C-alpha positions in Angstrom: 18.2 164.6 -3.8 18.5 168.2 -2.1 20.1 169.6 -5.3 17.7 167.5 -7.7 15.0 169.4 -6.2 16.6 173.0 -6.6 17.6 172.0 -10.2 14.1 170.9 -10.5 12.7 174.2 -8.9 14.7 176.4 -11.6 14.0 174.2 -14.4 10.3 175.0 -13.9 11.0 178.6 -12.7 12.3 179.1 -16.2 9.8 176.7 -18.8 7.0 179.4 -16.0 8.8 182.1 -17.3 9.0 181.2 -21.3 5.4 180.1 -20.8 4.5 183.5 -19.8 3.2 182.0 -17.0 5.6 182.5 -14.2 4.6 183.4 -10.8 6.4 183.5 -7.4 5.0 180.3 -5.1 6.4 181.7 -2.0 8.6 183.5 -0.3 11.2 182.6 2.8 14.7 183.6 3.6 16.0 180.7 1.6 18.7 181.7 -1.2 16.4 180.1 -3.6 13.4 182.1 -2.9 15.3 185.3 -2.8 16.5 184.4 -6.3 13.0 183.3 -7.2 11.7 186.7 -6.0 14.5 188.2 -8.0 13.5 186.6 -11.6 10.2 187.9 -10.6 11.1 191.3 -10.4 13.1 190.7 -14.1 10.0 189.4 -15.4 7.8 191.7 -14.8 10.6 194.6 -15.5 11.1 193.0 -19.0 7.4 192.9 -19.6 6.6 196.5 -19.3 9.6 197.6 -21.5 8.1 195.0 -24.3 4.7 196.9 -23.4 5.8 200.1 -24.1 8.3 199.3 -27.2 5.0 197.6 -28.5 3.3 200.9 -27.5 6.0 203.2 -29.5 6.2 200.6 -32.2 2.5 201.4 -32.6 2.3 205.0 -32.4 5.3 205.2 -35.0 3.1 202.9 -37.1 0.5 205.4 -37.0 2.6 208.4 -37.5 4.4 206.9 -40.4 1.1 206.2 -41.8 -0.4 209.3 -40.9 2.4 211.3 -43.0 2.5 209.1 -46.0 -1.3 209.9 -46.0 -1.5 213.4 -45.3 1.5 214.1 -47.8 -0.1 212.1 -50.8 -2.8 214.6 -51.4 -0.5 218.1 -51.4 1.7 216.2 -53.4 -0.6 215.0 -56.5 -2.1 218.6 -56.2 1.5 220.2 -56.5 1.8 218.1 -59.3 -1.5 218.5 -61.1 -1.2 222.5 -60.9 2.4 222.2 -62.5 0.9 220.7 -65.6 -1.8 223.4 -65.5 0.2 226.3 -65.4 2.4 224.4 -67.9 0.0 224.6 -70.4 -1.5 227.9 -69.7 2.0 229.3 -70.1 2.6 227.3 -73.8 -0.7 229.0 -75.0 0.3 232.6 -74.0 1.9 234.4 -76.7 4.2 236.2 -73.9 5.6 233.0 -72.4 9.4 233.0 -72.2 12.1 230.7 -71.9 12.3 231.9 -68.1 9.0 230.9 -67.4 9.0 227.3 -69.1 12.3 227.3 -67.0 10.7 228.5 -63.9 8.0 225.8 -64.5 10.0 222.9 -65.3 12.4 223.8 -62.0 8.6 223.5 -60.2 7.9 219.8 -61.3 11.6 218.9 -60.7 11.6 219.9 -57.2 8.0 218.5 -56.6 9.3 215.0 -58.1 12.3 215.1 -56.1 10.2 216.2 -52.8 8.1 213.2 -53.6 10.6 211.0 -54.2 12.4 212.0 -50.5 9.1 211.3 -48.6 8.8 208.0 -50.0 11.8 207.1 -49.6 11.5 208.3 -45.9 8.7 206.1 -45.6 10.0 203.0 -46.8 13.3 203.7 -44.5 11.6 204.6 -41.1 9.1 201.2 -42.2 12.1 198.8 -42.7 13.9 200.2 -39.6 11.3 199.8 -37.0 9.9 196.4 -38.7 6.9 197.8 -39.5 7.3 195.8 -42.8 8.6 192.4 -42.7 11.2 191.3 -45.1 9.8 187.7 -46.1 11.9 185.5 -48.4 10.2 182.7 -50.4 12.4 180.7 -52.9 12.3 181.9 -56.6 14.2 181.7 -59.9 16.7 184.4 -60.0 16.9 184.5 -63.9 13.5 185.8 -64.5 13.4 188.3 -61.4 16.2 190.1 -62.8 15.0 190.1 -66.5 11.6 191.6 -65.0 13.4 194.4 -63.0 15.9 195.2 -65.9 13.1 195.3 -68.2 11.5 197.8 -66.3 14.5 200.0 -66.3 15.2 200.3 -70.2 12.6 203.2 -70.7 15.2 205.3 -68.2 18.1 204.1 -69.7 16.9 204.8 -73.3 16.7 208.6 -72.3 20.3 208.7 -71.8 20.6 206.2 -75.0 22.1 203.7 -72.4 22.3 199.5 -73.3 21.2 197.0 -70.3 22.5 194.0 -71.1 22.1 191.2 -69.2 24.8 188.2 -69.2 23.3 184.9 -67.3 24.0 180.8 -67.8 20.7 178.9 -69.0 21.0 177.1 -65.9 17.9 178.1 -63.9 19.5 179.0 -60.4 17.0 179.7 -57.4 17.6 181.5 -54.2 15.8 183.1 -51.2 14.5 186.3 -51.1 11.2 188.9 -51.0 10.6 189.6 -54.5 9.0 193.0 -53.9 11.8 194.3 -51.8 14.5 193.1 -53.9 13.2 194.5 -56.4 13.6 197.6 -54.9 17.4 196.9 -54.2 18.1 196.0 -57.6 16.1 198.9 -58.9 18.3 200.8 -56.9 21.3 199.7 -58.0 20.6 200.1 -61.7 19.3 203.4 -61.3 22.4 204.7 -59.7 24.7 202.8 -62.6 22.1 204.6 -65.3 22.4 208.1 -63.3 26.2 208.0 -63.1 26.7 206.6 -66.5 28.0 209.1 -69.1 25.1 208.5 -72.6 26.0 205.7 -75.2 27.2 203.6 -72.4 26.6 199.9 -71.3 25.5 198.5 -68.1 26.2 194.6 -67.5 24.0 192.8 -65.1 25.3 189.6 -64.8 23.8 186.6 -62.5 26.4 183.8 -61.2 25.6 181.2 -59.1 27.1 179.9 -56.0 27.1 177.2 -53.5 25.6 179.2 -51.3 24.6 182.5 -53.0 23.8 183.8 -55.9 25.2 186.8 -57.0 23.5 189.5 -59.3 26.6 191.6 -61.2 25.4 195.4 -61.8 28.5 196.6 -63.9 28.8 200.4 -65.2 31.0 202.8 -67.3 30.4 205.6 -64.7 32.2 208.1 -62.3 33.7 205.1 -60.4 33.9 204.8 -56.4 36.7 205.6 -54.5 38.1 202.7 -52.3 37.6 205.4 -48.8 34.3 205.9 -49.8 33.3 202.3 -50.2 31.8 201.5 -46.5 30.2 205.3 -46.9 27.9 205.0 -49.9 25.6 202.9 -47.8 25.3 205.0 -45.0 21.9 207.0 -44.6 22.0 210.1 -46.4 25.8 210.2 -47.8 26.6 211.5 -50.8 30.1 211.5 -52.5 30.9 215.3 -53.6 31.7 214.1 -57.0 27.6 213.6 -57.4 26.3 216.8 -55.4 25.2 218.0 -59.1 23.4 214.8 -59.7 19.3 214.1 -57.8 19.3 212.1 -55.2 19.1 211.7 -51.4 21.6 209.3 -50.2 19.2 206.6 -49.4 19.1 204.1 -51.7 22.0 202.1 -51.3 21.2 202.6 -47.3 17.5 200.7 -48.3 19.2 198.1 -50.9 22.2 197.3 -48.3 18.9 197.1 -44.9 16.8 195.0 -47.6 19.7 192.0 -48.5 20.5 192.0 -44.8 17.0 191.0 -44.0 17.0 188.5 -46.5 20.4 186.6 -45.1 21.9 188.6 -48.2 24.7 191.1 -48.6 26.5 193.5 -51.0 29.5 194.6 -51.9 31.4 197.4 -54.2 34.6 197.0 -56.6 35.5 200.2 -58.9 38.2 202.0 -59.7 37.5 205.9 -60.0 36.6 207.2 -63.4 36.5 203.8 -64.9 33.3 202.4 -63.7 31.8 200.9 -60.7 30.8 197.4 -60.1 27.8 196.4 -57.3 27.2 192.7 -56.7 24.2 191.4 -54.6 24.5 188.1 -53.0 21.0 186.6 -52.5 20.9 183.4 -50.2 20.0 180.0 -51.5 18.3 178.7 -48.5 
């Protein structure tokens, strides 16, 4: 009987704690009462920690929003002034090739800085869970076609062909369309960036029982086996691509996004023979 009452009292304590209603009923020198007292102290400490965490998250959210807002106008002005200066130089008779190179470099560095700020903002929002990835069931084939079509202009600059291979069977997966578009765009962007002119990037869609795989295969410089895990680290850039623009955040963001959707990414590559990055979207 006493044992049943003890178990019942502990269960009531746990139920009250889970409902956020726990209060110490009374105190005496029994072991159960001492347990109840310690339990109350633990809950109080946990609540204080949660409150501090919520406040920190709120402050971080405000800081990120403020940085994003405060840098938007200066970046827009820099781009505008660069364009105006470029037009003035073109209308002058004494403009030299060095002048044109300087203004072109200003434009390039401004775009790089803008990209870096946007990437850092996305990374911070993801890591602090300010922006939540909300997967929903959707058709993968139509999603991939939309993303690939948006990248064709970029590929055309290097005369790279973007080819889609998929079965006619409709295959659904559970993913956040907006963030997964960011993930796939990052992979295709890298394929275009690190592939030679007049090459082909092949995007394949392969349905499996648990996942739908999206493969992006290029004919570029490839990735060494030792770098398979490192390329997904924040700010990691291989020495082989130090001459290319980038900040080393694209693949890191891609992996983070997929993990939040119960998916994952893997790479297959031979140095000098191209790379294949495969995104696995959970079918739900």
